[in-house]
C-alpha positions in Angstrom: 139.5 138.9 102.1 136.4 136.9 102.9 135.4 133.7 101.0 132.1 134.0 99.1 129.3 131.5 99.8 128.6 129.4 96.7 125.4 127.7 95.6 127.1 124.4 96.5 127.8 125.6 100.0 124.1 126.5 100.4 122.9 123.3 98.9 125.2 121.3 101.3 124.0 123.4 104.3 120.4 122.8 103.3 120.9 119.0 103.1 122.6 119.0 106.5 119.7 121.0 107.9 117.0 118.7 106.5 118.9 115.7 107.8 119.0 117.3 111.3 115.3 118.1 111.1 114.4 114.6 110.1 116.4 113.1 113.0 114.6 115.4 115.4 111.2 114.4 114.0 112.0 110.7 114.3 113.2 111.2 117.9 110.0 113.1 118.8 107.9 110.4 117.2 109.6 107.7 119.1 109.3 109.6 122.4 105.6 110.3 121.8 104.9 106.7 121.0 106.9 105.3 124.0 109.6 103.9 121.6 106.9 101.8 119.9 106.0 104.0 117.0 102.7 103.4 115.2 104.5 104.5 112.0 107.6 102.5 110.9 110.2 103.7 108.4 110.7 101.7 105.2 114.0 100.1 106.3 112.4 98.9 109.6 109.4 97.4 107.7 111.6 95.6 105.2 113.7 94.1 108.0 110.7 93.2 110.1 108.7 91.7 107.3 111.8 90.3 105.4 110.7 91.9 102.1 112.3 93.8 99.3 111.9 97.5 98.6 109.9 96.7 95.5 107.4 94.6 97.4 106.9 97.4 100.0 106.5 99.9 97.1 103.8 97.6 95.6 101.9 97.6 98.9 102.0 101.4 99.0 101.0 101.8 95.3 98.1 99.4 95.6 96.8 101.1 98.8 97.0 98.0 100.9 98.8 99.9 103.7 98.6 103.5 104.8 101.8 105.6 104.5 103.2 109.1 105.1 106.0 110.7 103.2 108.0 113.0 105.4 111.1 114.8 104.1 111.6 112.1 101.4 111.2 109.1 103.7 108.2 106.8 103.7 106.6 105.7 107.0 104.1 102.9 107.1 101.2 102.2 109.5 102.2 99.4 111.8 98.6 98.1 112.5 97.9 98.0 108.7 101.0 95.9 108.2 100.1 93.6 111.0 96.5 93.2 109.7 97.8 92.5 106.2 100.2 89.8 107.2 97.7 88.2 109.7 95.3 87.4 106.8 
Protein backbone atom coordinates (compact mmCIF):
# COMPACT_ATOMS: atom_id res chain seq x y z
CA UNK A 1 0.00 0.00 0.00
CA UNK A 2 1.37 3.40 -1.01
CA UNK A 3 1.27 6.50 1.17
CA UNK A 4 -0.84 9.36 -0.13
CA UNK A 5 0.75 12.77 -0.64
CA UNK A 6 -0.91 15.32 1.62
CA UNK A 7 -1.30 19.07 1.25
CA UNK A 8 1.26 19.51 4.03
CA UNK A 9 3.74 17.34 2.10
CA UNK A 10 3.28 19.54 -0.96
CA UNK A 11 3.52 22.73 1.07
CA UNK A 12 6.75 21.55 2.71
CA UNK A 13 8.19 20.51 -0.67
CA UNK A 14 7.29 23.91 -2.10
CA UNK A 15 9.04 25.69 0.76
CA UNK A 16 12.18 23.58 0.30
CA UNK A 17 12.13 24.22 -3.43
CA UNK A 18 11.75 27.99 -2.98
CA UNK A 19 14.62 28.00 -0.48
CA UNK A 20 16.86 26.14 -2.94
CA UNK A 21 15.94 28.55 -5.74
CA UNK A 22 16.69 31.54 -3.51
CA UNK A 23 20.12 30.13 -2.62
CA UNK A 24 20.90 29.59 -6.30
CA UNK A 25 19.87 33.15 -7.16
CA UNK A 26 22.06 34.54 -4.38
CA UNK A 27 25.00 32.44 -5.55
CA UNK A 28 24.56 33.58 -9.15
CA UNK A 29 24.28 37.20 -8.05
CA UNK A 30 27.49 36.98 -6.03
CA UNK A 31 29.36 35.26 -8.85
CA UNK A 32 28.18 37.83 -11.39
CA UNK A 33 29.25 40.68 -9.14
CA UNK A 34 32.65 39.22 -8.29
CA UNK A 35 31.58 38.57 -4.68
CA UNK A 36 30.90 42.29 -4.27
CA UNK A 37 27.20 42.43 -5.05
CA UNK A 38 25.63 45.76 -5.85
CA UNK A 39 22.51 44.58 -4.04
CA UNK A 40 22.76 43.61 -0.38
CA UNK A 41 20.33 41.49 1.60
CA UNK A 42 18.57 43.09 4.59
CA UNK A 43 20.61 41.21 7.17
CA UNK A 44 23.90 42.33 5.58
CA UNK A 45 22.73 45.95 5.45
CA UNK A 46 21.63 45.92 9.10
CA UNK A 47 24.99 44.47 10.15
CA UNK A 48 27.03 46.79 7.93
CA UNK A 49 25.15 49.94 8.94
CA UNK A 50 24.45 48.83 12.54
CA UNK A 51 20.74 49.58 12.27
CA UNK A 52 17.49 47.95 13.28
CA UNK A 53 15.08 46.22 10.93
CA UNK A 54 12.61 49.06 11.55
CA UNK A 55 15.10 51.74 10.53
CA UNK A 56 15.86 49.87 7.34
CA UNK A 57 12.15 49.50 6.66
CA UNK A 58 11.71 53.28 7.09
CA UNK A 59 14.41 53.91 4.48
CA UNK A 60 12.58 51.57 2.12
CA UNK A 61 9.14 53.07 2.74
CA UNK A 62 10.31 56.68 2.38
CA UNK A 63 12.05 55.84 -0.90
CA UNK A 64 15.50 56.89 0.28
CA UNK A 65 17.07 53.69 -1.03
CA UNK A 66 16.23 51.47 -3.97
CA UNK A 67 15.24 47.93 -3.17
CA UNK A 68 14.11 44.72 -4.80
CA UNK A 69 11.95 42.02 -3.29
CA UNK A 70 12.91 38.55 -4.49
CA UNK A 71 11.15 35.49 -3.09
CA UNK A 72 10.20 37.28 0.11
CA UNK A 73 13.65 38.77 0.78
CA UNK A 74 14.54 42.43 0.38
CA UNK A 75 17.73 43.49 -1.37
CA UNK A 76 19.04 47.06 -1.13
CA UNK A 77 21.19 49.01 -3.57
CA UNK A 78 24.69 49.35 -2.12
CA UNK A 79 25.52 52.66 -3.83
CA UNK A 80 22.27 54.24 -2.53
CA UNK A 81 23.16 53.22 1.01
CA UNK A 82 26.69 54.57 0.68
CA UNK A 83 25.43 57.88 -0.71
CA UNK A 84 22.81 58.20 2.02
CA UNK A 85 25.27 57.67 4.83
CA UNK A 86 27.99 59.84 3.26
CA UNK A 87 25.70 62.87 3.50
